Kinemage of the C-alpha trace (Angstrom):
@kinemage 1
@onewidth
@group {chain A} dominant
@subgroup {mainchain}
@vectorlist {calphas} color= white
{ca met a 1} P -6.189 2.173 -12.214
{ca ile a 2} L -8.748 4.204 -14.440
{ca asn a 3} L -11.690 6.504 -13.654
{ca lys a 4} L -14.616 5.496 -15.534
{ca thr a 5} L -16.443 8.391 -15.288
{ca leu a 6} L -13.664 10.361 -16.785
{ca tyr a 7} L -12.822 7.497 -19.357
{ca phe a 8} L -16.531 7.385 -20.813
{ca arg a 9} L -16.479 11.373 -20.916
{ca glu a 10} L -13.576 11.628 -22.969
{ca ile a 11} L -14.650 8.809 -25.192
{ca lys a 12} L -17.863 10.651 -25.739
{ca ser a 13} L -16.124 13.855 -26.615
{ca ser a 14} L -13.759 12.188 -29.114
{ca leu a 15} L -16.270 10.096 -31.005
{ca lys a 16} L -16.774 13.567 -33.479
{ca leu a 17} L -13.096 12.624 -34.544
{ca ile a 18} L -13.224 8.924 -34.663
{ca val a 19} L -16.115 9.193 -36.891
{ca ile a 20} L -14.229 11.341 -39.067
{ca phe a 21} L -11.224 9.178 -39.509
{ca ile a 22} L -13.540 6.308 -39.813
{ca ala a 23} L -14.816 7.810 -42.622
{ca ile a 24} L -11.627 8.789 -43.986
{ca leu a 25} L -10.207 5.226 -43.951
{ca thr a 26} L -13.331 3.701 -45.004
{ca leu a 27} L -13.173 5.607 -48.358
{ca tyr a 28} L -9.395 4.694 -49.018
{ca val a 29} L -9.629 1.279 -47.604
{ca thr a 30} L -12.599 0.521 -50.018
{ca met a 31} L -11.309 2.061 -53.046
{ca ile a 32} L -8.071 0.807 -53.147
{ca thr a 33} L -9.135 -3.000 -52.174
{ca gly a 34} L -11.638 -2.559 -55.148
{ca met a 35} L -8.923 -1.732 -57.377
{ca tyr a 36} L -6.649 -5.003 -57.200
{ca asn a 37} L -6.849 -6.698 -60.891
{ca pro a 38} L -4.191 -9.158 -61.442
{ca glu a 39} L -4.212 -8.801 -65.130
{ca met a 40} L -3.253 -4.921 -64.724
{ca glu a 41} L -0.419 -6.094 -62.556
{ca glu a 42} L 1.846 -4.941 -65.851
{ca val a 43} L 0.503 -1.925 -66.009
{ca leu a 44} L 0.996 -1.141 -62.392
{ca lys a 45} L 4.712 -2.050 -63.030
{ca glu a 46} L 5.159 0.318 -65.705
{ca phe a 47} L 3.386 2.902 -63.650
{ca thr a 48} L 5.865 1.848 -60.926
{ca glu a 49} L 8.879 2.112 -62.981
{ca leu a 50} L 7.853 5.604 -64.812
{ca phe a 51} L 7.421 7.200 -60.908
{ca ser a 52} L 9.910 4.946 -59.501
{ca glu a 53} L 11.621 7.550 -56.599
{ca met a 54} L 7.949 8.857 -55.645
{ca met a 55} L 6.305 5.505 -55.405
{ca ala a 56} L 9.442 3.889 -53.759
{ca ala a 57} L 9.551 6.837 -51.357
{ca phe a 58} L 5.789 6.018 -49.913
{ca gly a 59} L 6.415 2.177 -49.955
{ca met a 60} L 4.349 1.499 -53.069
{ca asn a 61} L 6.705 -0.651 -54.903
{ca gly a 62} L 6.338 -3.754 -53.208
{ca asn a 63} L 4.826 -7.049 -55.114
{ca thr a 64} L 1.353 -6.130 -56.341
{ca ala a 65} L 0.769 -9.949 -57.921
{ca thr a 66} L -1.166 -10.820 -54.907
{ca leu a 67} L -4.459 -9.326 -52.873
{ca leu a 68} L -2.085 -9.266 -49.810
{ca gly a 69} L 0.548 -7.469 -51.494
{ca phe a 70} L -1.284 -4.782 -53.528
{ca met a 71} L -2.855 -4.044 -50.273
{ca ser a 72} L 0.664 -3.982 -48.134
{ca ser a 73} L 2.026 -1.538 -51.168
{ca tyr a 74} L -0.764 0.718 -51.565
{ca leu a 75} L -2.247 0.964 -47.733
{ca tyr a 76} L 0.464 0.396 -45.488
{ca gly a 77} L 3.073 2.618 -47.167
{ca met a 78} L 1.194 5.716 -46.456
{ca ile a 79} L -2.366 5.722 -45.846
{ca leu a 80} L -2.589 3.395 -42.677
{ca leu a 81} L 0.442 4.742 -41.051
{ca ile a 82} L -0.500 8.618 -41.593
{ca phe a 83} L -3.963 8.721 -40.685
{ca pro a 84} L -4.179 6.796 -37.022
{ca met a 85} L -0.699 8.859 -36.451
{ca val a 86} L -2.627 12.066 -36.785
{ca tyr a 87} L -5.427 10.888 -34.520
{ca ala a 88} L -3.028 10.178 -32.104
{ca ile a 89} L -1.352 13.315 -32.551
{ca ile a 90} L -4.562 15.303 -31.865
{ca met a 91} L -5.814 13.115 -28.937
{ca ala a 92} L -2.947 13.132 -27.099
{ca asn a 93} L -2.260 16.902 -26.832
{ca gly a 94} L -6.048 17.372 -25.909
{ca leu a 95} L -5.553 14.774 -23.370
{ca ile a 96} L -3.173 16.088 -21.011
{ca ala a 97} L -1.350 19.295 -22.393
{ca lys a 98} L -4.507 21.102 -23.081
{ca tyr a 99} L -6.041 20.834 -19.922
{ca val a 100} L -2.930 22.134 -18.256
{ca asp a 101} L -2.307 25.024 -20.790
{ca arg a 102} L -6.095 26.068 -20.664
{ca gly a 103} L -5.953 26.092 -16.637
{ca ser a 104} L -8.833 23.245 -16.402
{ca met a 105} L -6.783 20.585 -15.223
{ca ser a 106} L -7.362 22.154 -11.905
{ca ala a 107} L -10.970 21.005 -12.443
{ca leu a 108} L -9.790 17.187 -12.685
{ca met a 109} L -7.599 17.682 -9.651
{ca ala a 110} L -10.033 19.098 -7.606
{ca ala a 111} L -12.346 15.702 -7.645
{ca pro a 112} L -10.833 12.598 -5.359
{ca val a 113} L -9.053 11.194 -7.977
{ca lys a 114} L -5.079 10.592 -7.757
{ca arg a 115} L -2.935 11.914 -10.516
{ca lys a 116} L -1.307 8.370 -11.558
{ca thr a 117} L -5.276 7.511 -12.122
{ca ile a 118} L -5.920 10.516 -14.404
{ca ala a 119} L -2.684 9.684 -16.397
{ca phe a 120} L -3.836 6.115 -16.643
{ca thr a 121} L -7.409 6.954 -17.515
{ca gln a 122} L -6.321 9.639 -20.385
{ca met a 123} L -3.963 7.150 -21.713
{ca ala a 124} L -6.614 4.429 -21.808
{ca val a 125} L -8.750 6.972 -23.707
{ca leu a 126} L -5.952 7.355 -26.288
{ca tyr a 127} L -5.000 3.519 -26.849
{ca ser a 128} L -8.781 2.719 -27.197
{ca gly a 129} L -9.096 4.940 -29.875
{ca ile a 130} L -6.213 3.605 -31.887
{ca phe a 131} L -6.932 0.147 -31.173
{ca phe a 132} L -10.291 0.974 -32.548
{ca leu a 133} L -9.092 2.328 -35.663
{ca ile a 134} L -7.099 -0.810 -36.551
{ca leu a 135} L -9.755 -2.934 -35.602
{ca tyr a 136} L -12.398 -1.555 -37.874
{ca val a 137} L -9.937 -1.052 -40.566
{ca thr a 138} L -9.041 -4.943 -40.232
{ca val a 139} L -12.990 -5.620 -40.190
{ca leu a 140} L -13.611 -3.533 -43.129
{ca gln a 141} L -10.996 -5.173 -45.091
{ca leu a 142} L -11.755 -8.574 -44.258
{ca ile a 143} L -15.426 -7.846 -45.296
{ca cys a 144} L -14.485 -6.131 -48.722
{ca cys a 145} L -11.867 -9.040 -49.595
{ca lys a 146} L -14.607 -11.687 -48.752
{ca ile a 147} L -17.114 -9.570 -50.994
{ca met a 148} L -14.982 -8.697 -53.628
{ca tyr a 149} L -12.569 -11.835 -53.613
{ca pro a 150} L -14.374 -14.730 -52.291
{ca gln a 151} L -11.279 -16.821 -53.485
{ca glu a 152} L -8.656 -15.424 -51.804
{ca asn a 153} L -7.868 -16.624 -48.255
{ca ile a 154} L -5.449 -13.945 -46.595
{ca ala a 155} L -7.327 -13.750 -43.199
{ca ser a 156} L -4.580 -14.840 -40.773
{ca asp a 157} L -1.851 -12.776 -42.585
{ca leu a 158} L -4.126 -9.759 -42.546
{ca ile a 159} L -4.633 -10.003 -39.046
{ca tyr a 160} L -1.011 -10.788 -38.061
{ca leu a 161} L -0.028 -7.298 -40.242
{ca asn a 162} L -2.692 -5.279 -38.769
{ca leu a 163} L -1.873 -6.300 -35.216
{ca ser a 164} L 1.823 -5.196 -36.289
{ca leu a 165} L 0.449 -2.053 -37.492
{ca leu a 166} L -1.329 -1.555 -34.026
{ca phe a 167} L 1.690 -1.807 -32.368
{ca leu a 168} L 3.539 0.595 -34.685
{ca gln a 169} L 0.655 2.953 -34.032
{ca leu a 170} L 0.373 2.317 -30.462
{ca phe a 171} L 4.424 3.169 -30.344
{ca met a 172} L 3.681 6.778 -31.792
{ca ala a 173} L 0.703 7.481 -29.730
{ca ser a 174} L 2.947 7.002 -26.618
{ca ile a 175} L 5.367 9.187 -28.238
{ca cys a 176} L 2.903 11.805 -28.382
{ca phe a 177} L 1.718 11.208 -25.043
{ca leu a 178} L 4.751 11.515 -23.348
{ca ser a 179} L 5.071 14.973 -24.622
{ca ser a 180} L 1.682 15.761 -23.714
{ca cys a 181} L 2.626 15.018 -20.197
{ca ile a 182} L 6.325 16.826 -20.000
{ca phe a 183} L 4.860 20.091 -21.469
{ca asn a 184} L 2.764 22.047 -20.142
{ca asp a 185} L 2.413 24.121 -23.003
{ca thr a 186} L 0.320 22.518 -26.310
{ca lys a 187} L 2.523 24.255 -28.895
{ca tyr a 188} L 5.622 22.690 -27.265
{ca ser a 189} L 3.544 19.107 -27.026
{ca leu a 190} L 1.986 19.485 -30.173
{ca gly a 191} L 5.539 20.354 -31.913
{ca val a 192} L 7.407 17.440 -30.247
{ca gly a 193} L 5.039 14.867 -30.243
{ca ala a 194} L 4.156 15.485 -34.066
{ca gly a 195} L 7.403 16.559 -34.793
{ca val a 196} L 9.330 13.481 -33.894
{ca asn a 197} L 6.545 10.932 -35.804
{ca val a 198} L 6.673 13.232 -38.998
{ca leu a 199} L 10.475 13.240 -38.732
{ca met a 200} L 11.005 9.437 -38.483
{ca tyr a 201} L 8.310 9.031 -41.456
{ca val a 202} L 10.086 11.517 -43.752
{ca leu a 203} L 13.493 9.536 -43.145
{ca gln a 204} L 11.848 6.452 -43.888
{ca met a 205} L 10.757 8.007 -47.240
{ca ile a 206} L 14.140 8.990 -47.918
{ca ala a 207} L 15.181 5.627 -46.938
{ca asn a 208} L 12.629 3.719 -49.328
{ca met a 209} L 14.434 5.732 -52.343
{ca gly a 210} L 17.346 3.015 -51.713
{ca gly a 211} L 21.115 3.606 -52.671
{ca asn a 212} L 23.352 5.478 -50.265
{ca leu a 213} L 19.951 6.854 -48.411
{ca glu a 214} L 19.018 3.376 -47.440
{ca lys a 215} L 21.268 3.653 -44.591
{ca ile a 216} L 18.894 5.749 -43.137
{ca lys a 217} L 16.435 3.204 -42.274
{ca tyr a 218} L 18.422 2.670 -39.017
{ca thr a 219} L 17.657 5.982 -37.676
{ca thr a 220} L 13.723 5.292 -38.041
{ca tyr a 221} L 11.521 3.063 -35.962
{ca phe a 222} L 9.337 2.995 -39.099
{ca thr a 223} L 11.798 0.043 -40.092
{ca leu a 224} L 10.578 -2.224 -37.273
{ca phe a 225} L 7.303 -2.312 -39.387
{ca ser a 226} L 7.935 -3.878 -42.930
{ca pro a 227} L 4.547 -5.162 -44.553
{ca glu a 228} L 6.325 -6.527 -47.446
{ca lys a 229} L 8.793 -8.810 -45.313
{ca ile a 230} L 6.177 -9.677 -42.645
{ca ile a 231} L 3.824 -10.896 -45.344
{ca ala a 232} L 7.162 -12.928 -46.796
{ca gly a 233} L 7.694 -14.253 -43.386
{ca asp a 234} L 11.172 -12.603 -42.809
{ca ser a 235} L 12.215 -14.123 -39.178
{ca phe a 236} L 13.418 -10.426 -38.058
{ca ser a 237} L 10.235 -8.515 -39.504
{ca val a 238} L 8.003 -10.749 -38.093
{ca tyr a 239} L 8.933 -10.154 -34.335
{ca ala a 240} L 10.293 -6.451 -34.848
{ca pro a 241} L 6.693 -5.073 -33.983
{ca phe a 242} L 7.098 -6.574 -30.454
{ca ile a 243} L 9.850 -4.135 -29.847
{ca leu a 244} L 7.597 -1.495 -30.378
{ca leu a 245} L 5.170 -2.719 -28.200
{ca ala a 246} L 7.847 -3.024 -25.612
{ca gly a 247} L 8.811 0.843 -26.619
{ca cys a 248} L 5.374 1.699 -25.934
{ca ile a 249} L 4.994 0.448 -22.741
{ca ile a 250} L 8.419 1.943 -21.591
{ca leu a 251} L 7.426 5.190 -23.100
{ca ser a 252} L 3.402 4.738 -21.401
{ca ala a 253} L 5.325 4.100 -17.850
{ca ala a 254} L 7.505 7.052 -17.967
{ca ser a 255} L 4.630 9.282 -18.712
{ca val a 256} L 3.009 8.018 -15.832
{ca ile a 257} L 5.842 9.108 -13.672
{ca ile a 258} L 6.123 12.211 -15.312
{ca phe a 259} L 2.678 13.282 -15.060
{ca thr a 260} L 2.455 12.219 -11.153
{ca lys a 261} L 5.351 13.747 -10.182
{ca lys a 262} L 5.514 17.381 -12.676
{ca asp a 263} L 5.043 20.787 -11.057
{ca met a 264} L 1.596 22.201 -12.791
{ca asn a 265} L 0.580 25.906 -12.863
{ca ile a 266} L -3.067 25.185 -12.365
């Protein structure tokens, strides 16, 4: 289904980018996890009330009384959404559209490899990177919690929360990959792939402010990933991320079909 030579070549070429994002995520995850202090809850509440709209927009208005609640508020509202998403946008654009735009897709086509195999291979590279980033973050969080807060037992809840995050990130990556397969020009591929995801995130930020704006949440898929409700065991929120996984599978299949049948000026 995939070409191993092409797969490992693309993985090797993406290592520098992965290392950069790992460094950024390591900094934020360790720093924010280390800031948890139950005795500072009242101070955090006052700070949240002072900048209530801004904090709510970034999803930083959840329950901070527990370690997992604190992490969900200050990591899953922006940091763990934005950085893997940016990685997916960059990678997806470079795996298909950039090859076509630069005319180097002809080199891949010249090899005895089917278009479908190329599409599956490039998709596997993209999803492998996303999976590795979320896996790394999960392991890092577990290590930090074990060292800093040995009395806390949040492993199972944290793993499920990050599994849900993975499904969201894969869905966003599939949007970027679909865009890369549709457009031959990188500016359109990047514009649509990044534009859709950024727009959905902005709409979620607006919805988070509450009031009449809360209805906007029904227009964005970020609503299907609600860390606070997942932790609380809300029946819909616990299973909602599987809708994102299903969406990822559908968009991935569409990407392969489009790439296989499209006309390319190579």
